[in-house]
C-alpha positions as CSV (number, residue, x, y, z in Angstrom):
1,M,99.8,100.8,20.9
2,S,100.1,101.5,24.6
3,S,97.2,101.4,27.0
4,P,96.0,104.6,28.6
5,E,96.0,102.7,31.9
6,S,99.8,102.3,31.6
7,L,101.5,105.6,30.8
8,T,104.7,105.1,31.8
9,H,107.9,105.0,33.5
10,P,108.9,101.9,35.5
11,E,110.5,102.5,38.9
12,G,114.2,103.5,38.5
13,S,113.7,104.7,35.0
14,P,114.7,108.3,34.2
15,A,112.3,111.0,33.0
16,T,113.8,114.0,31.2
17,L,112.3,117.5,31.1
18,N,113.4,119.9,28.4
19,Q,115.3,122.7,30.3
20,S,116.2,124.8,27.3
21,P,115.2,128.5,27.9
22,E,114.3,128.8,24.2
23,S,111.8,126.0,24.3
24,P,108.1,126.9,24.4
25,L,107.6,123.6,26.3
26,N,109.7,124.7,29.2
27,V,107.5,126.7,31.6
28,V,109.6,126.6,34.7
29,D,113.4,126.7,34.4
30,V,114.3,125.8,38.0
31,G,115.4,122.5,39.2
32,P,117.0,119.6,37.5
33,S,115.9,118.3,34.2
34,R,116.5,114.5,34.7
35,W,114.5,112.7,37.4
36,A,114.6,109.1,38.6
37,I,111.3,107.4,39.4
38,V,111.4,105.9,42.8
39,D,107.8,104.6,43.2
40,K,104.4,104.8,41.5
41,L,102.0,106.3,44.0
42,Q,98.6,106.4,42.2
43,E,96.8,106.2,38.9
44,R,93.5,107.9,38.0
45,T,91.4,108.1,34.9
46,N,89.2,110.9,33.7
47,I,87.4,109.5,30.7
48,M,84.9,111.8,29.0
49,T,82.1,111.0,26.5
50,Q,81.9,113.0,23.3
51,G,79.0,114.9,24.9
52,D,81.2,115.9,27.8
53,V,83.9,117.1,25.5
54,T,81.4,119.0,23.3
55,N,80.0,120.7,26.5
56,G,83.5,121.9,27.4
57,L,84.2,119.6,30.3
58,G,87.7,119.0,29.0
59,P,89.6,116.1,27.3
60,S,89.8,112.5,28.5
61,Y,93.1,111.8,30.3
62,V,94.9,109.4,32.6
63,T,97.2,110.6,35.4
64,E,99.9,108.8,37.2
65,E,101.8,110.2,40.2
66,F,105.3,109.1,41.2
67,L,107.8,109.7,43.9
68,C,111.0,110.8,42.2
69,H,114.4,112.4,42.8
70,P,116.8,114.3,40.7
71,I,119.3,112.0,39.1
72,G,122.5,112.3,41.1
73,S,120.7,113.4,44.3
74,S,118.6,110.7,45.9
75,N,118.4,112.8,49.1
76,T,115.9,115.3,47.5
77,L,112.5,113.8,46.9
78,A,109.8,115.3,44.7
79,F,106.4,114.3,43.2
80,M,105.8,113.9,39.5
81,R,102.4,113.8,38.0
82,V,102.0,112.8,34.3
83,Y,98.8,113.7,32.5
84,K,98.3,111.8,29.3
85,Q,95.4,112.3,26.9
86,A,93.2,109.2,26.6
87,P,90.6,108.4,23.9
88,I,87.0,109.6,24.3
89,A,84.8,106.9,25.8
90,G,84.0,104.2,23.3
91,T,86.9,105.1,20.8
92,K,89.8,103.3,22.4
93,F,89.8,100.6,19.8
94,K,89.0,102.8,16.8
95,A,91.7,103.4,14.1
96,A,94.6,105.6,15.1
97,S,93.5,108.2,12.5
98,I,90.2,108.6,14.3
99,R,91.8,108.9,17.8
100,A,94.2,111.4,16.3
101,T,91.3,113.7,15.5
102,Q,90.7,114.0,19.2
103,A,94.2,115.3,19.9
104,V,94.5,118.3,22.1
105,K,98.0,119.6,21.4
106,S,98.7,121.2,24.8
107,Y,96.9,120.9,28.2
108,E,97.7,122.8,31.4
109,P,96.0,121.0,34.3
110,T,94.5,123.1,37.1
111,A,97.2,121.9,39.6
112,L,99.9,123.3,37.3
113,T,98.1,126.6,36.7
114,T,97.7,127.0,40.5
115,L,101.3,126.1,41.4
116,K,102.6,128.5,38.8
117,A,100.3,131.4,40.0
118,L,101.2,130.9,43.6
119,Q,104.9,130.7,42.8
120,E,104.7,133.9,40.7
121,K,103.1,135.6,43.7
122,G,105.8,134.5,46.0
123,C,103.7,132.2,48.1
124,D,105.9,130.2,50.4
125,V,103.3,128.0,52.1
126,V,102.8,125.6,49.2
127,P,105.3,123.2,47.6
128,R,107.6,124.8,45.0
129,L,107.0,123.9,41.4
130,L,110.3,122.3,40.2
131,G,109.5,121.7,36.6
132,C,106.9,121.1,34.0
133,Q,106.7,120.3,30.4
134,C,104.0,119.8,27.7
135,D,104.7,117.4,25.0
136,Q,102.7,115.6,22.3
137,Q,102.2,111.8,22.0
138,E,103.9,110.0,19.2
139,E,102.1,108.6,16.2
140,G,102.0,105.0,17.6
141,D,100.6,106.2,20.9
142,I,97.0,106.0,22.2
143,V,96.0,109.5,21.0
144,P,98.5,110.4,18.3
145,G,99.5,114.1,18.6
146,G,97.6,114.3,22.0
147,F,99.1,116.0,25.0
148,I,101.3,114.5,27.7
149,T,102.1,116.9,30.5
150,Y,104.6,116.5,33.2
151,V,104.4,118.4,36.5
152,I,107.1,118.1,39.3
153,W,106.9,119.8,42.7
154,E,108.8,119.5,45.9
155,K,108.0,117.0,48.6
156,V,107.7,118.8,51.8
157,L,108.1,117.4,55.3
158,G,105.2,115.9,57.0
159,E,102.5,113.4,56.2
160,S,100.1,113.8,53.3
161,L,96.4,114.1,54.3
162,D,93.8,112.1,52.5
163,M,90.0,112.1,52.6
164,Q,89.9,109.2,55.1
165,T,91.6,111.5,57.7
166,F,88.6,113.8,57.5
167,L,85.7,111.2,57.5
C-alpha cells in the first residue's frame, strides 16, 4: 500500500494523460499527452475528519506539484498538480475494504474548474490549461477506487509570488 504522503512520480519519470477524444476522462484535448517530471516543487495534505466530510467540506486528499515538460520538448515547461484522495482522519490503517467505502470516483478541484472556465471565456491573462485527467486509484492503493486528478498548466515567464512577498 502506498502512503498518501508519497503519491508519485520520481523526477525524470513520465506521466501520461489520456488524450482520446472519446474518453470521458479527457477534459482538455490540447497539448501533449506525455510529460516528464523535472522537479517536485511542493506537497500538501488536506485531511478531513468524518464530521468534515459529512458537513460537505469535501474529501481528504494530498496534492503534489511538479515542474514538467512534454516528452521530446524540454524547452517548454509546465506545472503539474496531482490530487489524490487520502483516507479520512483516523482510518489510514483500517482495512482496504473500509477505505474503499470512502472513495469519491471523480473530483474536480477548484483550480481546474477556474482554469477551464477562464479558458472557455477566452481569458488570456492567466496560464493556459494544457491538460487534465480524472482517474481512479487501483485496488492496492490508499483509497481503492478513490480519485486521482492530474492538472497541467503552462509555466509563464516571471517569478511566482508567495505569501512571504506580501508580509
